[in-house]
TIKEVEX-649244 format. One line per field, with one value per residue: residue number from 0; residue in three letters; x, y, z of N, C-alpha, C in turn. Coordinates in steps of 0.02 Angstrom, whole numbers, plus 32768, in hexadecimal, padded with zeros to 4 digits. Example, Ala and Ser with C-alpha at 12.3 -4.5 7.8 and 13.67 -1.06 7.14 Angstrom:
n 0:1;
res Ala:Ser;
n_c1 8294:8282;
n_c2 7EE4:7F90;
n_c3 8186:8162;
ca_c1 8267:82AC;
ca_c2 7F1F:7FCB;
ca_c3 8186:8165;
c_c1 8294:8285;
c_c2 7F5B:8002;
c_c3 8186:818A;
***
This chain:
n 0:1:2:3:4:5:6:7:8:9:10:11:12:13:14:15:16:17:18:19:20:21:22:23:24:25:26:27:28:29:30:31:32:33:34:35:36:37:38:39:40:41:42:43:44:45:46:47:48:49:50:51:52:53:54:55:56:57:58:59:60:61:62:63:64:65:66:67:68:69:70:71:72:73:74:75:76:77:78:79:80:81:82:83:84:85:86:87:88:89:90:91:92:93:94:95:96:97:98:99:100:101:102:103:104:105:106:107:108:109:110:111:112:113:114:115:116:117:118:119:120:121:122:123:124:125:126:127:128:129:130:131:132:133:134:135:136:137:138:139:140:141:142:143:144:145:146:147:148:149:150:151:152:153:154:155:156:157:158:159:160:161:162:163:164:165:166:167:168:169:170:171:172:173:174:175:176:177:178:179:180:181:182:183:184:185:186:187:188:189:190:191:192:193:194:195:196:197:198:199:200:201:202:203:204:205:206:207:208:209:210:211:212:213:214:215:216:217:218:219:220:221:222:223:224:225:226:227:228:229:230:231:232:233:234:235:236:237:238:239:240:241:242:243:244:245:246:247:248:249:250:251:252:253:254:255:256:257:258:259:260:261:262:263:264:265:266:267:268:269:270:271:272:273:274:275;
res Unk:Unk:Unk:Unk:Unk:Unk:Unk:Unk:Unk:Unk:Unk:Unk:Unk:Unk:Unk:Unk:Unk:Unk:Unk:Unk:Unk:Unk:Unk:Unk:Unk:Unk:Unk:Unk:Unk:Unk:Unk:Unk:Unk:Unk:Unk:Unk:Unk:Unk:Unk:Unk:Unk:Unk:Unk:Unk:Unk:Unk:Unk:Unk:Unk:Unk:Unk:Unk:Unk:Unk:Unk:Unk:Unk:Unk:Unk:Unk:Unk:Unk:Unk:Unk:Unk:Unk:Unk:Unk:Unk:Unk:Unk:Unk:Unk:Unk:Unk:Unk:Unk:Unk:Unk:Unk:Unk:Unk:Unk:Unk:Unk:Unk:Unk:Unk:Unk:Unk:Unk:Unk:Unk:Unk:Unk:Unk:Unk:Unk:Unk:Unk:Unk:Unk:Unk:Unk:Unk:Unk:Unk:Unk:Unk:Unk:Unk:Unk:Unk:Unk:Unk:Unk:Unk:Unk:Unk:Unk:Unk:Unk:Unk:Unk:Unk:Unk:Unk:Unk:Unk:Unk:Unk:Unk:Unk:Unk:Unk:Unk:Unk:Unk:Unk:Unk:Unk:Unk:Unk:Unk:Unk:Unk:Unk:Unk:Unk:Unk:Unk:Unk:Unk:Unk:Unk:Unk:Unk:Unk:Unk:Unk:Unk:Unk:Unk:Unk:Unk:Unk:Unk:Unk:Unk:Unk:Unk:Unk:Unk:Unk:Unk:Unk:Unk:Unk:Unk:Unk:Unk:Unk:Unk:Unk:Unk:Unk:Unk:Unk:Unk:Unk:Unk:Unk:Unk:Unk:Unk:Unk:Unk:Unk:Unk:Unk:Unk:Unk:Unk:Unk:Unk:Unk:Unk:Unk:Unk:Unk:Unk:Unk:Unk:Unk:Unk:Unk:Unk:Unk:Unk:Unk:Unk:Unk:Unk:Unk:Unk:Unk:Unk:Unk:Unk:Unk:Unk:Unk:Unk:Unk:Unk:Unk:Unk:Unk:Unk:Unk:Unk:Unk:Unk:Unk:Unk:Unk:Unk:Unk:Unk:Unk:Unk:Unk:Unk:Unk:Unk:Unk:Unk:Unk:Unk:Unk:Unk:Unk:Unk:Unk:Unk:Unk:Unk:Unk:Unk:Unk:Unk:Unk:Unk:Unk:Unk:Unk;
n_c1 2BE5:2BFB:2C7F:2CDF:2D38:2DD1:2DE2:2D5F:2D2F:2D85:2D63:2CDD:2CEB:2D29:2CC5:2C64:2CA2:2CA4:2C1A:2BF7:2C43:2C0E:2B88:2B9C:2BD7:2B6E:2B15:2ABD:2AE1:2B22:2BC3:2BD4:2B72:2BA6:2C15:2BD2:2B89:2BF2:2C24:2BB3:2BA9:2C1E:2BFD:2B87:2BAC:2C2A:2C1A:2B9E:2B96:2B76:2AE7:2AA4:2AD6:2A9C:2A17:2A26:2A5D:29F4:2995:29DE:29FA:297A:292E:297B:2976:28ED:28E6:292A:28E2:2872:288D:2872:27EC:27D8:27E1:278A:2783:2808:2818:27E9:2824:28AA:2924:2979:2981:29FF:2A4A:2A7F:2AF2:2AA0:2A25:2A4B:2A72:29FB:29A6:29EA:2A28:29EA:29D9:2A60:2A8B:2A50:2A98:2B13:2AE9:2ACA:2B48:2B70:2B0F:2AFD:2AA5:2A27:2992:2947:2990:29A8:2923:28FA:2956:292F:28AB:28C3:2902:289C:283D:2880:288C:2805:27D7:2824:27FC:2773:2774:27B4:2764:26EA:26FB:26ED:266A:25CB:2566:254D:25A4:2562:255B:2593:255C:24EB:24AC:24A8:24C7:256B:2604:266F:26F2:26EC:270C:26C5:2660:25FD:25DC:2577:25C1:2642:2639:2628:26A2:26F2:26CF:2701:2789:27AD:278C:27E9:2865:284E:2832:28AE:28FE:28C6:28EC:2978:2987:29E0:2A41:2A63:29DE:292F:28C7:2859:27A9:2705:26CA:2735:276E:2701:26F4:276C:275C:26E9:271A:277B:2726:26C5:271A:273C:26CB:26D2:273B:26FA:2699:26E6:2720:26B3:268E:26F4:276E:27E8:27B8:27D8:27CF:27C7:27D8:27DF:27B1:273E:271E:2712:2798:2817:2897:292F:29B9:298B:2914:28EC:28ED:294B:292D:292F:28EA:2862:283C:27A9:274D:273F:27B4:284E:28C9:28A8:28C2:28B2:290D:2916:2892:288F:28EA:28A4:283D:2879:28A5:282D:27F8:2852:283A:27B6:27C7:2815:27B7:274B:2793:27BD:2743:2730:26F8:273C;
n_c2 4279:4282:423C:4293:4285:42CB:42BE:42B3:4334:437C:434C:4372:43FE:4418:43F1:444E:44C4:44B2:44B1:4533:4586:455C:4587:4610:462C:460B:466C:465B:467C:470D:475A:4763:470A:4695:467F:466E:45FC:45A4:4599:4562:44EC:44AA:4489:4438:43D9:43AF:438F:4351:42F2:4283:4265:42CF:4334:431F:4343:43CE:43F3:43D4:4431:44AA:44A5:4492:4500:456B:455C:4573:45F8:4636:4618:4653:46DC:4750:4763:4798:481E:4879:484E:485C:48E2:48ED:488C:4873:4840:47F2:4764:4731:46EC:4736:473F:4750:4719:4694:4669:467F:4620:45A8:45A7:4579:44F0:44CB:44DD:446F:4409:4419:43FF:437B:4340:434F:4308:427C:420D:423D:424A:42B9:4324:430B:430B:438F:43D5:43AA:43DD:4466:4482:4456:44B8:452A:450B:44FD:4580:45C6:4589:45A7:4632:4647:45FC:4633:46B3:469E:4685:46A4:46EC:4770:4778:475D:47B2:475E:477B:47CC:47AD:4804:483E:484B:488E:482A:47D2:4815:4818:479D:4781:4704:467B:45FF:45B0:45CB:4596:4510:44FB:450D:449B:4439:4459:4445:43BE:4384:4391:4347:42C8:42AF:42AB:423B:41DA:41D7:41B7:41B6:4132:40FA:4123:4115:40C8:412E:4140:4157:41C1:420E:423D:4287:42E4:432E:4361:43B3:440D:4454:448A:44D6:4530:4582:45CE:4610:4664:46B4:46F0:473A:478F:47D9:481E:4846:485B:48CD:4954:49C1:4A61:4AAA:4B4C:4B85:4B27:4B0B:4A92:4A01:49A3:4926:494A:499A:4A03:4A48:4A54:49F8:4A5A:4AB1:4B10:4B44:4ADD:4AE2:4ABD:4A63:4A09:4982:4919:4964:491F:48A5:485D:480C:47A2:4781:4758:46E6:4699:4684:463C:45BF:459D:4590:451C:44BA:44C8:449D:4415:43F1:4406:43AE:433B:4334:431B:429A:427D:4265;
n_c3 A9F6:A946:A8E9:A875:A7E4:A7A7:A71F:A6EE:A709:A6B7:A637:A638:A641:A5C8:A56B:A591:A56A:A4E0:A4C3:A4EF:A498:A41E:A42F:A435:A3B8:A361:A37D:A3E7:A465:A4B8:A4D9:A565:A58B:A558:A5AB:A625:A606:A5F5:A679:A6B8:A66F:A695:A718:A708:A6A3:A6D1:A75C:A765:A6FC:A66F:A662:A6A2:A655:A5D8:A5EA:A600:A583:A52B:A554:A539:A4AD:A471:A4A2:A475:A3EB:A3D5:A3FD:A396:A323:A2A5:A2B5:A26F:A27E:A2F8:A315:A353:A3D9:A3FA:A413:A491:A4E7:A55A:A531:A4A5:A435:A44B:A4D3:A56A:A5F7:A668:A640:A629:A6AA:A6ED:A6B5:A6C9:A745:A7BE:A7A4:A798:A81A:A859:A821:A85F:A8E2:A8D2:A8C9:A94B:A98E:A957:A959:A960:A90E:A8F7:A8CA:A842:A815:A82F:A7E1:A761:A75E:A765:A6EA:A697:A6B1:A682:A5FA:A5D8:A5EC:A58D:A512:A518:A50C:A48D:A431:A44C:A418:A393:A380:A334:A371:A3EA:A486:A52E:A5CB:A65A:A6D5:A6C4:A64F:A5E8:A542:A503:A4BD:A454:A4A3:A51A:A5C7:A62C:A5D6:A589:A51A:A4C6:A46E:A49E:A51F:A502:A4C8:A539:A581:A52B:A52C:A5B4:A5BB:A562:A5A4:A619:A5E6:A5AC:A620:A65B:A5FF:A611:A695:A72C:A777:A81D:A82E:A852:A7DB:A782:A7A4:A758:A79E:A7CC:A753:A721:A787:A77C:A6FB:A70C:A76A:A720:A6BC:A707:A744:A6DB:A6D0:A748:A729:A6C8:A71A:A776:A718:A6F0:A761:A7C4:A782:A745:A6DE:A65A:A604:A563:A536:A4B7:A457:A495:A4D7:A53F:A588:A5A6:A598:A5CA:A5EB:A57D:A4F8:A460:A3FF:A428:A487:A531:A5AC:A623:A6CD:A6F2:A737:A7B2:A80F:A822:A819:A7E5:A75E:A6BB:A6BD:A745:A758:A707:A74E:A7C8:A795:A771:A7F0:A835:A7FD:A82B:A8B4:A8BB:A8A0:A90E:A971:A954:A954:A9D9:AA10:A9EE:A974:A900;
ca_c1 2BF8:2C0F:2CC3:2CE1:2D7C:2DEB:2DD7:2D19:2D2A:2DA9:2D38:2CA2:2CFF:2D35:2C84:2C44:2CC2:2C8C:2BD4:2BF5:2C5D:2BDB:2B4F:2BB1:2BE2:2B2F:2AEB:2A8E:2AFB:2B53:2C03:2BC9:2B4A:2BD2:2C3C:2BA5:2B7A:2C2E:2C25:2B7D:2BBA:2C50:2BD9:2B5A:2BD1:2C62:2C05:2B64:2BA3:2B54:2A9E:2A90:2AE9:2A6D:29DC:2A3A:2A66:29B2:2979:2A03:29F3:2934:2918:29A1:295A:28AC:28F2:2943:28B2:283F:289E:2855:27A7:27D6:27F4:275F:2797:284C:2813:27D6:2850:28E7:295E:296B:2988:2A42:2A48:2AB9:2B00:2A66:29F3:2A66:2A6F:29B5:2988:2A0D:2A49:29CB:29EB:2AA7:2A90:2A3E:2ACF:2B43:2ACC:2ACF:2B8B:2B73:2ADF:2AF4:2A70:29E7:2973:2924:29BA:299A:28DF:28F8:297D:2904:2872:28DA:290C:285A:281E:28A3:287A:27BE:27D1:2840:27D1:2735:2781:27C3:272B:26B5:2707:26DA:2622:25A8:253C:2571:25A3:253B:2581:2580:2538:24AD:2493:24A7:24F5:25A8:2630:269B:2731:26E0:2715:2686:2631:25FC:25B2:256D:25FB:267A:262E:2636:26EA:270E:26C5:2730:27CD:27B6:278A:2827:289A:283C:283C:28F7:2915:28AE:2916:29BC:2981:2A1E:2A41:2A31:299E:28F5:28A6:281F:2767:26E0:26BE:2772:2773:26CB:2704:27A1:273E:26BD:2744:2795:26F0:26A9:274C:2739:2695:26ED:2760:26CA:2679:2716:2728:2677:2680:272C:27A9:27F1:27A5:27EE:27A6:27ED:27B0:27E0:2785:2701:2712:2730:27CF:2845:28DB:294B:29A0:2973:28E7:290A:28F4:2982:2914:2935:28AA:2850:281C:2761:272E:275F:27EF:2884:2900:288F:28C0:289F:293C:2901:2853:28A1:290A:2870:2817:289B:28A6:27EA:27F0:2879:2818:277C:27E0:2828:277A:2726:27BF:27BA:2702:272D:26D0:2767;
ca_c2 42A1:4259:4249:42A9:4280:4304:42B2:42C4:437D:4394:433D:439D:4442:441B:43F0:448D:44F6:44A6:44C8:457C:45A2:454D:45B4:4655:4630:4607:46A4:464A:469C:4742:4746:4757:46CD:465C:4673:4652:45B7:457D:458A:4533:44AC:4488:446D:4402:43A4:4397:4373:4326:42BB:427E:4267:4313:435E:4316:436D:4413:43FC:43D4:4474:44DF:44A1:449C:4544:4599:4557:4595:4640:464E:460C:4684:471C:4787:476B:47AB:4865:489B:483B:4875:4925:48E9:4860:4893:4825:47CF:471B:471E:46ED:4751:4719:4752:46E8:4650:4659:467E:45E2:456C:45AD:454D:44AA:44C1:44D6:442B:43DD:441E:43DC:4333:432B:434C:42D5:4254:41DC:4260:4250:42F9:4352:42FE:4320:43D9:43E8:439F:440B:44AA:4488:4450:44FA:4558:44F9:450D:45C8:45DB:4572:45CC:4675:4646:45E4:4664:46EC:468C:467B:46D8:4714:4797:4759:477D:47B7:4726:4792:47F0:4793:483B:4834:4874:4886:47EF:47DC:4837:47EC:4788:476F:46BD:4664:45B6:4592:45D0:4566:44CD:44FA:4502:4454:4412:4467:4421:4376:436E:438B:4310:4289:42A6:4295:41F6:41B0:41D1:41B5:419A:40FB:40C9:4141:40EB:40D2:4158:4129:418A:41FA:4238:425E:42B9:431A:4358:4384:43E7:4440:447E:44AF:4507:4564:45B2:45FC:463B:4696:46E3:4715:476C:47BF:4804:4841:4863:486A:4914:4969:4A05:4A85:4AD3:4B88:4B94:4AF7:4B04:4A4B:49DF:4979:490D:4962:49CC:4A47:4A66:4A2E:49E8:4A97:4AD9:4B3D:4B2B:4AC7:4AF9:4A8B:4A6B:49E5:4944:491E:497E:48EF:4865:485D:47CC:476E:476B:4734:46A3:4676:466F:4608:457F:458E:4579:44D5:4492:44C9:4471:43D1:43E8:4405:4370:4305:4330:42FF:4255:4275:424B;
ca_c3 A9BB:A90D:A8D1:A830:A7CC:A782:A6D8:A6DF:A708:A67C:A5FD:A63D:A631:A57F:A54A:A5A0:A540:A49B:A4BF:A4F6:A45A:A3EC:A43A:A424:A36F:A33F:A391:A41C:A4A1:A4AE:A4F8:A5AC:A590:A54B:A5E7:A657:A5F1:A603:A6C0:A6C6:A651:A6BF:A751:A6F4:A680:A6F9:A79C:A75D:A6CF:A62E:A664:A6B3:A61D:A5A1:A5F9:A5F3:A53B:A50B:A561:A517:A465:A45C:A4B0:A44A:A3A7:A3D5:A402:A356:A2ED:A292:A2D4:A249:A292:A33E:A31A:A383:A41C:A406:A42D:A4D8:A50D:A572:A50E:A468:A434:A464:A51C:A58E:A635:A694:A629:A633:A6F1:A701:A69E:A6DF:A786:A7F0:A793:A7A7:A862:A86C:A80D:A896:A91B:A8C3:A8DB:A994:A9A5:A91A:A95F:A962:A8CC:A8F0:A8A3:A7FB:A807:A82D:A7A6:A728:A761:A756:A6A2:A678:A6B6:A654:A5B6:A5CF:A5E6:A54C:A4DC:A51C:A4F1:A446:A40B:A455:A3EC:A34F:A37E:A30D:A39D:A41C:A4C9:A563:A60A:A684:A710:A6B4:A60F:A5B8:A50B:A506:A484:A456:A4C7:A55A:A600:A649:A5A2:A579:A4E2:A4C6:A44D:A4CB:A556:A4E6:A4C1:A57C:A591:A502:A544:A5F3:A5AD:A542:A5D7:A647:A5C2:A5A6:A661:A664:A5D3:A62A:A6DE:A749:A7A6:A832:A840:A845:A79B:A791:A790:A733:A7C9:A7CC:A712:A71D:A7B6:A75E:A6C2:A725:A78A:A6EA:A69C:A735:A750:A6A3:A6E0:A77C:A703:A6AB:A750:A78C:A6E2:A6ED:A79F:A7E9:A759:A732:A69B:A64A:A5D1:A533:A528:A470:A435:A4BE:A4E0:A577:A572:A5D9:A588:A5F5:A5F6:A53F:A4CD:A420:A3D8:A443:A4BB:A575:A5C7:A666:A6F7:A6F1:A76F:A7C6:A83A:A7F9:A810:A7CB:A715:A69E:A6D3:A787:A74F:A6EE:A786:A7F6:A771:A77B:A838:A84A:A7E8:A85A:A8F5:A8B4:A8A5:A954:A99A:A949:A969:AA22:AA21:A9DB:A938:A8CC;
c_c1 2C11:2C55:2CC0:2D29:2D91:2DE0:2D90:2D10:2D4C:2D7F:2CFB:2CB2:2D0B:2CF4:2C5F:2C60:2CAA:2C45:2BD0:2C0D:2C2B:2BA0:2B60:2BB8:2BA1:2AFE:2AB6:2AA1:2B25:2B91:2BFA:2BA1:2B75:2BFC:2C11:2B94:2BB6:2C30:2BEF:2B8B:2BEE:2C2E:2BB1:2B81:2C05:2C4D:2BCB:2B71:2B74:2B08:2A85:2A9F:2AB8:2A2F:29EC:2A3F:2A23:2990:299C:29F7:29AB:291D:293C:2986:2917:28B5:2909:2911:2883:284D:287E:280D:27A0:27E6:27CB:2775:27DD:284C:2804:280C:2891:2924:2949:2977:29CD:2A41:2A87:2AC1:2AC5:2A32:2A0A:2A5F:2A27:2994:29A9:2A2D:2A2C:29DD:2A33:2AB2:2A81:2A71:2B04:2B2A:2ACF:2B14:2B91:2B47:2ACE:2ABB:2A2A:29CB:2954:294E:29AE:2954:28DA:291E:2951:28CB:2887:28E4:28CA:2836:283E:2890:2831:27B5:27EB:2813:278F:273D:2789:2788:26F1:26BC:26F1:268E:2600:257E:2567:256F:2575:2565:2566:2554:24F3:248A:2489:24D9:252F:25D1:265B:26DC:2729:26E8:26D2:2651:2635:25CE:25A9:25A9:2638:2675:263C:2681:270C:2708:26F7:2777:27DC:27B9:27CA:285E:288C:2846:2887:2914:2901:28DA:295B:29BE:29BE:2A10:2A70:29EE:2965:28D7:2864:27DD:2742:26D4:26F9:2777:273E:26D9:2738:2785:2713:26E4:2761:2760:26D4:26DA:274C:2700:26A7:2714:2731:26A9:26A7:271F:26EE:266E:26BC:2768:27AC:27DE:27BA:27C2:27D4:27C3:27AD:27AE:2742:26EC:2733:2765:27F5:288A:28EF:2998:2985:2944:290A:2915:292D:296E:291B:28EF:28A0:282E:27D1:2740:2754:2798:282B:28BB:28EA:2889:28B1:28CE:2928:28BF:2861:28C2:28D5:2842:2837:289D:2863:27DE:2815:2856:27D9:2790:27F3:27EA:2755:2750:27BE:2777:26FA:2705:26FA:27A3;
c_c2 4273:426D:425B:42A8:42BF:42FD:42C4:4310:4399:4388:436A:43E5:444B:441C:4432:44C5:44EF:44C1:4514:459E:4598:457D:45FB:465D:462F:463E:4694:466C:46D8:472E:4738:4717:468F:464C:4655:460A:458A:4569:4558:44EE:4486:4467:4430:43C9:4384:4375:4342:42E8:42B9:4288:42AD:4342:435A:4341:43B7:4420:43FE:4417:44A9:44DF:44B0:44E3:4577:4598:457B:45E1:465F:4647:4647:46C9:4757:4795:4785:47F5:4889:488C:4855:48BB:4925:48C4:4883:487F:47FF:4785:4705:4724:470B:472A:4718:471F:46A0:463C:4655:463C:45A4:456E:457E:4504:449C:44B8:448E:43F8:43DE:43F8:4390:4319:4323:4315:42A7:4221:41FB:4269:4294:432B:434A:4317:436C:43F4:43E2:43D1:4452:44B3:447E:4493:452B:454B:450A:4558:45E0:45C7:4598:4611:4673:462F:4615:46A1:46DE:4682:46B4:4705:4738:4773:477F:477E:4783:473C:47B0:47D7:47CB:482F:4865:4866:4848:4800:47FD:4805:47DD:4776:4725:46B0:4619:4594:4593:459F:451F:44C5:44EE:44B9:4429:441C:4443:43D6:435C:4363:434F:42CD:427A:428C:424D:41C5:41A4:41CB:4193:415E:410E:40E8:4113:40FB:40F7:4137:4164:41C9:422A:4260:4295:42F3:4349:4381:43BF:441F:446F:44A8:44E6:4540:4598:45E4:4629:4674:46CB:470E:474B:47A3:47F0:4830:4867:4876:48B3:491F:49B2:4A23:4AAE:4B10:4B99:4B68:4AF0:4ABB:4A32:49AF:495F:492C:499A:49CA:4A68:4A37:4A20:4A25:4AC2:4B09:4B1D:4B18:4AE0:4AC0:4A99:4A49:49A4:494F:4930:494B:48B0:4869:4816:4794:4753:4743:46EC:4679:465A:463A:45C4:456B:4574:4530:44A7:448F:449F:4429:43C2:43DF:43C2:4333:42FC:4312:42B7:4248:425D:4228;
c_c3 A983:A8F6:A886:A819:A7A6:A737:A6C4:A6DB:A6CA:A63D:A5FD:A62B:A5E6:A558:A555:A574:A4F8:A493:A4C2:A4B6:A422:A3F2:A427:A3D8:A348:A354:A3C5:A45E:A48E:A4D6:A543:A5B8:A585:A588:A61E:A646:A5FD:A64D:A6D3:A6AA:A679:A6FB:A73C:A6D3:A6AE:A73A:A794:A732:A694:A633:A674:A678:A5E3:A5AD:A5EB:A5A8:A516:A517:A538:A4CC:A44F:A468:A484:A403:A3A3:A3D6:A3C0:A31D:A2E3:A2B1:A2B0:A25D:A2D9:A349:A34E:A3CA:A42C:A422:A478:A500:A51F:A549:A4D1:A46E:A44D:A4B0:A539:A5CF:A664:A680:A635:A67C:A709:A6EF:A6BB:A723:A7BB:A7E3:A7A5:A7F2:A878:A853:A845:A8D3:A911:A8D5:A926:A9B0:A96B:A91E:A95E:A91C:A8C1:A8C9:A859:A7E9:A801:A7F1:A767:A726:A74F:A70B:A67C:A679:A685:A60C:A5A7:A5C4:A5A2:A512:A4DC:A4FC:A4A5:A41B:A411:A427:A3A5:A348:A358:A339:A3D1:A45F:A4F9:A5A2:A63A:A6BF:A6FF:A676:A5DB:A581:A510:A4C8:A48C:A479:A50A:A593:A620:A616:A591:A53E:A4E9:A4A6:A47A:A505:A53F:A4DC:A504:A590:A56A:A51B:A585:A5E6:A58E:A576:A605:A624:A5B8:A5E8:A66F:A63C:A5F0:A676:A6FE:A775:A7DF:A847:A82C:A801:A7A5:A77B:A770:A75C:A7CC:A78B:A70C:A74C:A79B:A724:A6DA:A747:A756:A6CA:A6C8:A743:A718:A6AE:A71B:A75C:A6E7:A6E1:A76C:A758:A6DF:A72A:A7BD:A7BF:A747:A6E9:A693:A613:A5A5:A522:A4DE:A44A:A457:A4C6:A521:A55E:A5AF:A5D1:A5B8:A5ED:A5B7:A51A:A48B:A3F4:A3EF:A47A:A500:A58F:A60E:A68C:A6F9:A72D:A77D:A7F7:A810:A7EA:A7EC:A77F:A6FC:A6B2:A717:A783:A737:A725:A7B6:A7D5:A77C:A7C4:A84F:A837:A819:A89E:A8F3:A8BF:A8ED:A97F:A992:A95A:A9B4:AA39:AA0C:A99C:A8FD:A8EC;
***
């Protein structure tokens, strides 16, 4: 087990508080999201240290900026999406919970490089998914459903676009390159296969997200607007929504969680096979 000083936890907690307040004041987080970000920051900043914190900050800042950009052009998707650009506690934990778990495991097993690899892959997936969604919403062409290639409305779960897919690649790449830049010592310096494996894990996980969104995610229906939506219990118009299809418990937060988990599992699988 790695020894963690009280001073490191204190500094980490202070930085986490600053980031959480900053995110709340700038409208990136609601109040519950700020508290969740504070708890996650204490884990990553306080237990992981500077290098792990930089990866988290690059994800948080880049994904939050994308979520806020061009908000006036996202009115169509806002009618479908369960939540807006301000992240609540569910969204924070869905995107960062898996990565935080591997920070804790790193404290218990400090010599194991797999904790860093899975941590990186989880945030690469979260960033890929966020960038895919936000950039895809700005695309001029309508998205197609990943399972049927049928055109769907912007923001529909499971809908993909070329622009969004390129955004996913860029989002995953940014996190992986950041991790490469701050790679902890004494972990082995990564070779090209490791970097490519992490990049692909993040990118492919974003498609896992789309696949779950198209098949198993809960979808509701607004009888007043006659539109499908993720929103519950009320649509944007104020009308109570009705369950339409999918697993009732599998909302967008759970889909995002499984997205990041799938990236970590990919890394565990290929790592166990000696491929990275």
